[in-house]
Structures are given as structure tokens and as C-alpha cells.
C-alpha positions in Angstrom: 96.1 134.1 136.0 95.6 137.0 133.9 96.9 140.6 135.0 93.8 142.1 135.6 93.0 139.4 138.4 96.0 139.6 140.0 97.2 141.2 143.1 97.8 144.4 143.0 99.6 146.7 145.1 99.0 145.4 148.4 99.7 142.1 147.5 102.9 143.6 146.6 104.1 145.3 150.0 102.4 141.7 151.5 105.2 139.9 149.1 107.9 142.5 150.0 107.3 141.8 153.8 106.5 138.0 153.9 109.9 137.1 151.7 111.9 139.2 154.2 114.0 136.5 155.4 114.9 135.2 152.5 115.7 137.7 150.7 117.1 139.9 152.6 114.4 142.6 152.7 113.5 142.4 156.5 112.0 145.4 158.6 115.1 145.5 160.4 117.5 146.3 157.4 115.3 148.9 155.7 114.7 150.9 159.0 118.5 150.6 159.3 119.0 151.6 155.3 119.4 155.8 154.6 116.6 156.5 152.1 118.3 158.1 148.7 115.6 160.1 147.6 117.8 161.2 144.5 117.3 158.0 143.1 113.7 157.5 144.3 112.9 160.8 142.3 114.8 159.5 139.4 113.1 156.5 139.2 109.9 158.0 139.6 110.5 160.1 136.6 111.6 157.1 134.3 108.4 155.2 134.9 106.0 158.4 133.5 102.8 157.4 133.4 103.5 153.8 131.6 101.3 151.3 132.5 102.0 147.2 132.5 101.0 147.5 128.6 103.5 149.8 127.6 106.3 148.1 129.5 105.2 144.9 127.9 105.1 146.5 124.4 108.6 147.7 125.2 109.5 144.5 126.3 108.3 142.7 123.5 110.2 145.4 121.1 113.5 144.8 122.5 113.3 141.0 122.3 112.2 141.9 118.2 108.4 139.6 119.8 105.2 140.5 118.6 102.1 139.4 121.4 101.2 135.5 120.5 98.0 135.0 119.0 95.1 133.6 121.0 95.0 130.6 122.3 97.8 130.1 124.2 98.3 127.4 126.9 96.9 128.6 130.6 98.8 125.7 132.2 102.1 127.3 130.6 100.9 130.8 132.3 100.4 129.4 135.4 104.1 127.7 135.5 105.5 131.2 135.0 103.5 133.0 137.3 104.9 130.2 140.0 108.3 130.1 138.9 108.4 133.7 139.1 106.8 134.2 142.5 108.1 137.3 144.1 109.2 135.7 147.0 111.8 133.3 145.2 115.4 134.1 145.0 116.3 135.2 141.4 118.7 131.8 140.8 115.7 129.7 142.1 113.3 131.4 139.5 116.0 131.1 136.4 116.1 127.5 137.4 112.4 126.8 137.3 112.1 128.7 134.4 115.3 126.6 132.5 113.6 123.3 133.4 110.4 124.7 132.3 111.4 125.4 128.8 114.1 122.4 128.9 110.9 120.2 129.7 110.3 117.2 126.4 108.0 118.3 124.0 108.7 121.9 124.2 108.4 123.0 120.5 109.2 126.3 119.2 105.9 127.6 120.0 105.6 127.3 123.4 109.2 128.4 124.0 107.7 131.8 122.7 105.0 131.5 125.0 107.1 131.2 127.8 109.1 134.0 126.8 105.8 136.1 125.9 104.7 135.2 129.8 107.9 136.1 131.5 107.8 139.2 129.6 104.3 140.3 130.9 105.0 139.0 134.9 108.2 141.2 134.4 106.2 143.5 132.8 103.2 143.6 135.8 106.0 143.6 138.5 107.5 147.1 136.8 104.1 148.9 136.5 103.4 147.9 140.5 106.8 148.8 141.6 106.1 151.9 140.0 102.7 152.6 141.5 104.6 151.6 144.6 107.3 154.4 144.6 105.1 157.1 143.6 102.4 156.1 146.2 105.1 155.8 149.1 107.1 159.2 148.2 103.5 161.2 147.9 103.1 160.4 151.2 106.4 160.7 152.5 106.0 163.8 151.6 102.5 164.9 152.7 103.5 163.4 156.3 106.9 165.7 156.2 104.7 168.6 155.5 102.1 168.1 158.4 105.5 167.9 160.4 106.9 171.4 159.1 103.5 173.3 160.6 102.6 170.5 163.4 103.8 172.2 166.6 106.0 170.7 169.0 102.6 170.1 171.4 100.3 168.9 168.5 99.1 165.6 169.2 99.1 163.9 166.3 103.0 164.9 165.6 103.7 161.7 166.8 101.4 160.2 163.9 102.5 162.1 161.1 106.2 160.8 162.1 105.2 157.6 162.3 103.6 158.0 158.9 106.6 159.6 157.3 108.8 156.6 158.5 106.6 154.4 157.6 106.4 156.2 154.4 110.2 155.6 154.1 110.9 152.2 155.0 108.0 151.2 151.9 110.7 153.2 150.1 113.7 151.6 151.0 112.2 148.1 150.2 110.7 149.0 147.1 114.0 150.4 146.2 115.5 147.1 146.6 112.5 145.0 145.0 113.5 147.1 142.0 116.8 145.8 141.6 116.1 142.7 142.6 113.5 142.3 140.2 115.8 143.7 137.7 118.4 140.8 138.6 115.7 137.9 138.3 114.6 139.9 135.0 118.0 139.5 133.4 118.3 135.2 134.5 114.8 135.0 133.9 115.4 136.1 130.3 118.4 134.4 129.7 116.7 130.8 131.0 114.1 130.6 128.3 116.4 131.8 125.3 115.3 135.4 125.1 118.4 137.9 125.4 119.1 139.5 128.7 118.0 143.0 129.2 
């Protein structure tokens, strides 16, 4: 599945909430967790305005690779997409990728394609995570500002408080997912013969 046709930010949210029991990202745990706003602000600053293509170019440069020419195997692309499903644990994803790389008949060109698709997936996920952090942090600040000016009897006060809490929870979940993706990427890159980030 090509990057521009993948599920976007809403898909990441859905993956986070559906994967909760398998990944320890359940709503109850998120609700009980404090939000490290300093970390959120630092992450957003680190993201800057980079896109998937920017993150991919950085990863390729770090590995000393170039984007492959046309003619990549769509089946390999799909296999990597499935191996790196957001609901999979890092160790499970790495094992699936290692199995792909160890298949009989996988030549150097195919290994490079597996590496490229792996890097592209994580560049895409990082870009989505950056978008989510920025969006939900803006939402949190907006609802907080609305709460500051709303009087005690304001009929919208409960709505503002609920919006602020939902944004806070989404930020907590996204920070956890960001950490999990970093661990998954480290294992995945090793599994396909790339240097770990």
C-alpha cells in the first residue's frame, strides 16, 4: 500500500485504542498517567515541519542508502506493511521481518527493498506521530484557555473540561506509542540487516 493511500491520523488513533490490551496502551492506564508537557513540547520542536519524505531521507542517509529505482516488488512492500502493523509488539514485528529476510531466494536487491520499505514505514509513522502531538497539544491549550474564561455557571464548562482531558489522554498515548515505535524500529532495522538507529 503506497504511503499516500494509507490511513492517516485517524487510523493511528484507532490503532492505538484497538491495540490497547496487546500493547499496554489501554485507556485506563493512560488516564492514570501524568502528562509530561515538557517532553511533548520538546518532541513537537524536534518534529519541526518535517514530512514523511524528510524523515525517510534522513533514515536513508543514516544508513548510507538511496531510494531504489522503480520496479520494487509490491508483494514485498505489502509483507513489510503487515509485519510492521501498529498493533504488533516490537519483538513480534522484528521476528516477522527477520523471517522475510531469511526466506529462500532473497537476494541482495530484495534485502535492500525490505530495508527501504522498513525505513519508509517508520518515516511514515514518525510523521503521523508528529502530526498527532501537534494537533492534540493545540487542542489541549485551546480547551484550557476556554476553561480559564468560562465562569462557574457556564453551560459549556463541562464540555471544555472533557475536551481538555481527552486531549491530555491522547497526548499520553501518543508519547507511549512514540517510545514503542522507537523500540520497534531499532529491532526491525536489525532484523533486516540495517544498523540500528
